[in-house]
C-alpha positions, 0 to 999 in steps of 0.5 A: 648203650647206643652211640651218639653222633653229630646231628648233621651226620644223621643225614648219612643214615637216611634209607638205612636200618639204624637200629633194633630194639630189645624184646618187650613182652606183652603181658595180660597185665600190660594189656589190662592196664592199657584197657584201664587207661584208655577205657577200651574193654573190648572182650578180645583184649581182657576176657580170655574165655570169650577171646578163646572163642574167636579166630584169635584163640585168646586175648590180644593186645590193643593196636594202639598198645603196640603203637604206644610201645615205640618210645620204649622200644626207641629207648631200648634200641641201638639206634644212634642218638643225636648229641646234645638232645635236650628234649624230644616229642612225638609229632605224628605218624604216617601210613600206620598199618596193624598187620597181625595181632599180638597175642598175650604173652608174646614178645615184640621188638621194633626195627627202625629205618631212618627215612628222613631228617631235617632241621625245621628251625635252629636247634629243632630237628624232625625226623621220620622213622619207618618202624616195623614191629616184629612178633617173636616167632611170627612171620608177619609183623604186628605193625608197620608205620612212619613215625615222626618225631622232633628233638631239640639240641 
């Protein structure tokens, strides 16, 4: 269970890696469900036979599927949580880059570095995290982004 900290103490963590998530398996079923939810049925995601003939050698996750796993990674990480959060929302992203494909059956996890945190108005905080999504057993990460979220205490 991640530790909770006073929200003003979070400022002391700026510039530091603050947590790592558990591993998440990216199954073909997860990829197919994402295709269904988004309408992105490109063969490299859902057709193992056709995808095997590409440089990927098989099906790969949608880049946006990998990005959409960030909330789950955050939830299943050891990142410190500010005390008294009533609600959190995604605000947006900066510098999002899909660096390597996530092949079906691979596991991924997130590494979180706190870049910025500020109080926008009383009780409303905005934080920017640099998130690197690692692919198990591979040198190159799947994704690198700066993700902005807001939370209310």
